Each structure stands twice: as structure tokens, then as C-alpha cells.
C-alpha positions in Angstrom: -23.5 -8.5 -1.7 -24.5 -7.2 -5.2 -22.8 -4.1 -6.6 -26.0 -2.1 -6.2 -26.0 -2.9 -2.5 -22.4 -1.9 -2.1 -23.1 1.5 -3.7 -26.2 2.0 -1.6 -24.2 1.3 1.5 -21.7 4.1 0.7 -24.0 6.6 -1.0 -23.6 9.1 1.8 -19.8 9.0 1.8 -18.3 12.5 2.2 -15.5 13.3 -0.2 -13.7 16.3 1.3 -10.5 16.4 -0.8 -8.1 14.5 -2.9 -8.3 10.7 -2.2 -5.4 8.3 -2.0 -6.2 6.7 -5.3 -6.2 10.1 -7.0 -2.6 10.4 -6.1 -1.8 7.2 -7.9 -3.5 8.8 -11.0 -1.2 11.8 -10.6 1.8 9.6 -10.2 1.0 7.7 -13.4 0.1 10.8 -15.4 2.7 13.3 -14.2 1.7 16.8 -15.3 -1.1 15.8 -17.6 -3.3 18.8 -18.6 -6.9 17.9 -18.2 -8.2 21.2 -19.6 -10.8 20.6 -22.3 -9.9 17.0 -22.5 -12.7 14.5 -23.2 -12.6 11.8 -20.6 -14.5 8.5 -20.3 -14.5 6.4 -17.1 -15.6 2.8 -17.5 -17.2 1.2 -14.4 -17.2 4.7 -12.7 -18.5 3.6 -9.2 -18.6 6.7 -7.1 -17.0 8.7 -10.0 -14.7 10.6 -7.7 -11.7 10.3 -10.0 -13.6 11.7 -12.9 -15.1 14.4 -10.7 -11.5 15.5 -9.8 -10.7 15.6 -13.5 -13.7 17.7 -14.2 -12.5 20.1 -11.5 -9.2 20.3 -13.4 -11.1 21.3 -16.6 -12.0 18.0 -18.3 -15.3 17.1 -20.0 -16.2 13.8 -18.4 -18.4 10.9 -19.3 -19.1 8.4 -16.6 -20.3 4.9 -17.6 -21.5 2.2 -15.2 -24.2 -0.5 -15.4 -25.3 0.4 -11.8 -27.9 3.2 -11.5 -27.0 3.5 -7.8 -23.3 4.2 -8.7 -24.3 6.8 -11.2 -26.6 8.5 -8.6 -23.6 8.9 -6.3 -21.5 10.3 -9.2 -24.3 12.7 -10.1 -24.4 14.0 -6.4 -20.7 14.5 -6.5 -20.8 16.5 -9.7 -23.6 18.6 -8.3 -21.7 19.1 -5.0 -18.9 20.8 -6.9 -21.2 22.5 -9.5 -19.7 20.4 -12.3 -21.2 19.0 -15.5 -20.8 15.5 -16.7 -22.5 12.9 -19.0 -23.9 9.9 -17.1 -24.3 6.6 -19.2 -26.0 3.6 -17.7 -24.6 0.8 -19.9 -22.7 -2.4 -19.9 -19.1 -1.8 -20.6 -19.0 -4.4 -23.5 -21.9 -2.6 -25.2 -20.9 1.0 -25.2 -21.0 2.7 -28.6 -18.0 5.1 -28.2 -15.4 4.8 -30.9 -12.2 6.8 -31.3 -13.7 9.7 -29.3 -11.8 10.3 -26.0 -8.5 11.9 -25.1 -8.5 9.7 -22.0 -10.2 6.5 -21.0 -9.7 5.2 -17.5 -10.9 2.7 -14.9 -9.9 1.3 -11.5 -11.2 -1.9 -9.9 -13.0 -3.0 -13.1 -10.9 -5.4 -15.4 -10.1 -7.9 -12.7 -13.7 -9.1 -12.5 -13.6 -10.9 -15.8 -12.2 -14.2 -17.1 -11.9 -16.1 -20.4 -12.4 -14.1 -23.6 -13.9 -11.2 -21.5 -10.6 -10.7 -19.8 -9.2 -9.3 -23.1 -12.5 -7.7 -24.2 -12.8 -5.5 -21.2 -9.4 -4.0 -21.9 -10.3 -3.6 -25.6 -13.4 -1.7 -24.4 -11.0 1.0 -23.1 -8.9 1.1 -26.2 -11.7 1.3 -28.7 -13.1 4.4 -27.1 -9.8 6.3 -27.2 -8.9 8.4 -30.1 -5.6 7.9 -31.9 -2.9 9.3 -29.7 -5.3 9.2 -26.7 -4.4 7.7 -23.4 -5.7 4.7 -21.4 -5.1 4.4 -17.7 -6.1 1.1 -15.9 -5.7 0.2 -12.3 -6.2 -3.3 -11.0 -5.3 -5.5 -8.0 -1.8 -6.7 -7.8 -1.2 -10.5 -8.0 2.2 -10.1 -6.2 0.6 -8.6 -3.0 0.6 -11.3 -0.3 -1.6 -9.5 2.3 -4.2 -8.8 -0.4 -4.2 -12.5 -1.5 -4.4 -13.7 2.1 -7.2 -11.3 3.1 -9.2 -12.2 0.0 -8.9 -15.9 0.7 -9.9 -15.4 4.4 -12.9 -13.2 3.4 -14.1 -15.7 0.8 -13.8 -18.6 3.3 -15.8 -16.7 5.9 -18.4 -15.4 3.5 -17.5 -11.8 4.0 -16.0 -11.0 0.5 -18.2 -8.5 -1.1 -16.6 -7.8 -4.5 -17.7 -10.8 -6.4 -15.4 -12.7 -8.7 -12.0 -11.0 -8.7 -8.8 -12.2 -10.3 -5.8 -10.0 -9.8 -3.2 -9.1 -12.5 0.5 -9.3 -12.8 2.4 -6.5 -14.6 3.1 -9.0 -17.3 -0.5 -9.8 -18.0 -1.6 -6.2 -17.9 1.1 -5.1 -20.3 0.3 -8.0 -22.6 -3.4 -7.2 -22.7 -3.0 -3.5 -23.2 -0.5 -4.0 -26.0 -2.8 -6.6 -27.6 -5.6 -3.9 -27.6 -3.4 -1.5 -29.6 -1.8 0.5 -26.8 1.9 1.4 -26.3 2.8 1.3 -22.6 4.0 4.6 -21.3 4.3 3.7 -17.7 3.5 0.9 -15.3 3.9 0.8 -11.5 2.9 -0.9 -8.4 1.5 1.1 -5.5 -0.2 1.2 -2.0 2.4 -0.9 -0.1 1.4 1.0 3.0 -2.2 -0.3 2.7 -1.3 -3.9 2.1 -1.3 -5.1 5.8 -4.9 -3.8 6.2 -6.1 -6.3 3.6 -5.4 -9.2 6.0 -8.3 -7.8 8.1 -10.7 -7.6 5.1 -13.1 -10.1 6.7 -13.7 -7.4 9.3 -13.9 -4.1 7.4 -15.7 -5.5 4.4 -18.7 -6.1 6.7 -18.8 -2.5 7.9 -20.4 0.2 5.7 -18.8 2.8 7.9 -15.3 1.5 7.3 -16.1 1.1 3.6 -17.1 4.7 3.3 -14.0 5.8 5.2 -11.7 3.8 2.9 -13.3 5.4 -0.2 -13.5 9.0 1.0 -10.6 9.6 3.4 -8.5 12.6 2.4 -4.9 11.7 1.6 -2.1 12.2 4.1 1.1 13.4 2.4 3.5 11.2 4.3 1.4 8.1 3.5 1.2 9.3 -0.2 5.0 9.3 -0.5 5.2 5.7 0.8 2.2 4.5 -1.2 3.1 5.9 -4.6 6.9 6.4 -4.5 8.8 4.5 -7.2 10.6 2.1 -4.8 10.9 -1.7 -4.6 8.3 -2.1 -1.8 5.5 -1.1 -4.1 6.2 -4.0 -6.3 4.2 -5.9 -3.6 1.6 -3.1 -3.2 -2.1 -3.7 -3.4 -2.5 -2.4 -6.9 -0.7 -2.0 -10.2 -1.5 0.8 -12.7 -0.5 1.3 -16.3 -0.9 4.1 -18.9 -1.0 3.2 -22.5 -1.1 5.4 -25.6 -3.3 4.4 -28.5 -1.4 3.9 -31.7 
């Protein structure tokens, strides 16, 4: 399934509150003040994380090569009566230089190999201003259920996310530091969701379940397990890191 098809299949997802992934942002950022900050999201998808930042007072720019994704992001901005700049562009060709207080992405950098593996991280760093922050979230190489589910889905022809190569903490730190970022925090997360990835050949075929996974409002008890700083999350589904541009 192409990315445009994925976004079309979830275009009517109903976001009612703070999603689980937003709580990982909050865990990584702590008490970050979004008011009047210029924010760029690379590969925005639905754009829900940037929309929540806009609700907190940020001036957001959402970049994606998919017009279908940007259409969903526009609907979400309109839903909450928020403004945002929408840019349809390849992440490697954007023209932003030293402009943003925060550049972020989730589920983007793992789709590249070779020289592009570093260049996609550089695309974040180059857009941030000196002293600005970069937040990146990617799949965790150390999560066995995710690796098993991905293998099963690929073997059964149900994997929908294209080429995807997860990260270790070591590689993520290396590439962010190589792009001129000083690591402020890095953490694994979403251990509670890991078992569900074994069933990915089932839920990746269902638009209804995909929409639910994207838009379900967070349960506080699950949030504590998913994003607490405990050893179980070393084997969680994702890792996230925050770096400061030198």
C-alpha cells in the first residue's frame, strides 16, 4: 500500500483528545513552553502532534510529500480553529535553514538507508536555529514483538509501511550528534503496546483498526506504563531523542 492510500484510508479518523504518542512528546520535553515557538514537523502525516503544539501556542509548519496527508492535517487545524503553514515537499529538498525553535518527526527516519539515513537526520538539524531543539521518534530495534510482527506481516504480504529499518539508541545518538546536535534526552517507550505488534498482519489490513490506533485518546494508567522511565521500556516499540543544535 502506498502512503497516499494509507492516508486516504484514515482520513476520517476522529481525534478527540491527547493521543498516546503525544504523551511521549511530553515525556521527552518535560515542561517545554510552546507559546510563540516556530515549529516544523517533517513528514507530518496526520499532523496531530503539531496541531496539539499549535493548541499550546506554537506557530506550526507541516511538511509532507503527500497531499493526502496534508489534507488531513488541514482538516485538523480547521477543526480546532488553528492556523498553520502546509508545505508539500520532499524532506531532502526543503529550503528551511536555521529558522525553527523546534523541528520534530515520528515514524520518518527509519524509512531510509545508505547515505539517506544520515541525510534525513541532517534535514531536521539544518532547519533548526542555533540553540533550537530537534525531537525524533523511531521504531526500536530492541523490541522483539515489533520485529516478529514486522517479519510476519512482510511474509504474509500485509506490511503496509514500506521499507522500514528500526534504530538502536546508539545509532540514533550517533546520527544526531553527527548532524550537530547535543543529546538532551533519549528514552525507549510503549512497552505496553509491544505485544500487539505480533498481530500486525491482522490489524494492518483493517482501516478501522488503523484509525483507532492513530486517534484513540490516552488512558492515564497505560500512559504511566508506556512512558515511565523504567527498564521495561528499553524493549518498547519506539525510542525517542531530543537534541539541541549547537
